[in-house]
N, C-alpha and C positions, 0 to 999 in steps of 0.2 A: 459785891462784885466778884465774879468767878475769875480766878487766875488761870486763864487758858489761852490757847493759841487760836485766834479767829482765822488765821491763815490756814491752819491744818483743818479746822472744821469746814471751811469753805471748800477746801480741796477734796477731802474724803467724805464729807457729809455726815461725820460721826465723831464723837468725842466721849471718852470715859473720864468721869470725875470720881476719884476714889474717896469713899467714906463721906461723901457730901451730905448724906441724909442720916448718918448715924445718930445725931442728936434727937431726931424726931421719929425714929423707928417705932417706939412704943406708942406715940400719938397716932401714927398711921395705922398700926395694927388695931388699936382701939376703935378708930373711926370706921374701919372696914369689917370689924367683927360682926358676925351674924348675916353676912351676905350669902346668897346661894353659892354652892360649890359644884353644881352639876351642869355648868355651861362653860363653853370654851372661852367666853368673854362676857363679863357683867358690866354693862354700861352704867356709870355712876352719875347720879345727879341728886343734889339736895342734902348732902351730908354736911350739916352746919359746922361740925367740929373740924372738918378738913379745910374749910374755905380760907381761914387765916394762913395756912401753909401754902395754898395755891396763889394767893394774892401777890402782886408784884413786890410787896414789902416782906413777904414770907420766905421761908427757907427754900421751898420748891419754886415758887413763882419768881423769886429773885435770880435763880439760876437761869431760867428762860429769858428774863429781862436783860441779863448781862450779855446775852448773845444777840437777841432780836430787838432790843430797845425797851425803854421804860414803859411804853404804852402797851406792851404785850400782856395779853390776858389769857387765862385758861378757857378753852372753848369746848373741850370734850375730854372725858376720862373713862377708862376701861380698866377693870381688874382682870388680869389673866391668872388663873389659879390651877396650875397643872398638878396632878397627884396620881397615885396609883389607880384611883377610881375614875379619873378624868384626865386622860392622856391623849394628845393629838399631835399631828404634824401639819405643817403649813407650807404650801408651795411658794416659789418665788413670785412676788407681786409688788405693786405699788399701792399705798393707801390713796384713794381717790375721792373719798366723800367727806363731807362735814355734817355736823349735827346742828339743826336750827329749831327755834321755838315752834314755828308753824309753817305750813306750806304757802308760799307766795311765788307766783310766776315771775321770773326774772330772766333777762337775756343771757344765754349761754349757761344757765343753771339747769341741770338735769342729766340723767333721769333721777326720779325720786323713789325712795324706798322707806319703809317703816321697820325699825329694829327695836324690839322691846318697847313699843309704843312711842318711839321718838322718831322725828322726821329727819331723814338723811338725804343729801343731794350731792351730786357731783358738780363742783363749781368750775369756773374757768381755771385752767391749769396754772396760770400765773399766780393765782391766790395761794395755791398749795406750795409753790416754790418759796414763798416768804414765811411759811409756817415752820415751827419747831416742834418736834416730838420728844418728850422726856419720859424715860422709863426708870422708875424708882424700884430698886430691888429690895424685897423684904426677906429673901432667902438667898443663900449662896447658889451660884449657877456654875457648875463645873462643866467640863466638856461632855459629860454623860447626862447632864440634867437639862437638856433641851435649851442650850443657849441660842439666842437669836443669831442668825447668819445675815450678814449684810454684804453688798457688793460696793466697795468704796468707789466713790466718784459717779455712781450710776444716777445720782440725783441731777446730774448735768445733762442727761440725755432727753429731757422732756417727757411727754406722755409716751410711754413705750408700748407699742402693740404687743399683745400676748405672744404673737408668733416670733417676736424679736427678743424676748426676755432672755432666753438661754444664750443667745449670741452676746448680749450685753454683759451678762454675768461672766461669760468666758473671757471677754475683753477686759473687764474691770477686776476680775478675781473675786475671791471670797474671804471675808474676815469673820472669825468666830468671836462673839462678844461675851467673854467670860466676865463674871462679876461676883462680888461678895455682898452679903446683906449690908445695906447702907450705901452701896455704890449707885451712881446715876450714869446712865448712857443717854447722851443727847444725839438726836438725828435730825437731818433735814427730812421733813415729812415725806417727800416723794422718793426717798431712797429705796432701791430694790432690797427686799428682805425676805427671809424664810425661817422656818424652824422645824427641826425633826422632833419626833416623839422622844421622851426621856427613856433611857435604858441603862439601869433599871429605873422604873418610875419612882421619883421622890417628889416631895412638895416643892413647887417653884412658883412663888407669888410675885407678880410684877404689876405695879400700878403705872399705867401708861396715860399720859396727859398731853393733849395737843394744845399748842399756844399760837395765838395770832394777834397782830396789832392792827389788822384791817377791819374797817367797817363795811358791812354787807350792804348791797344796793336794794332799792325798791321795797323797803320796809322789812326785808329779811333780817332776823336777829339770831345771833349765836345762842344756842341753848345754854352754854356755859356748864359749870359744875356746881 
């Protein structure tokens, strides 16, 4: 069980857990070794050595379960690997899609997209509000090394039209999410977030995992990790 303030997490939509994954950094690096490094985000599926860590009884899954309940499961994973060769910025936005095993029509699910051969769909917004996003840091993230920027409390504003995003960020403010290798940042999945390019560019690896305790309707199934 994570010793943390659920009240603060509910208020801000974000929580830093120092050194939470330090014991498994070597296992994470071994499991992720050999993945391509030429993409802004590599969607991860089927790495057997990492699944015990992601399970609700594992070190990573246990963190998410302590916030969202014991039935919480990992439903999508992405490795972000910024470097001198692969550096990018990210405008303010909300994460609005989930990853499923196959396309099945369901009320209020859509539009559909394919990313790296995997089916993604925008679900009803209420489903996103119950999800947790965990970012496991494999490298130190200083103020110059492209830390994630969040707008605390923006997860309470519902599905935010693109035209209103700047106004919400101005109202809620901005927080810079610095981290050291082994730290974990937890977020409410719909929180507004952004990232600048690293300057100077140095390696910054972050394993991002989405968790949910919901069962999908009409035969839809989470892809998982």
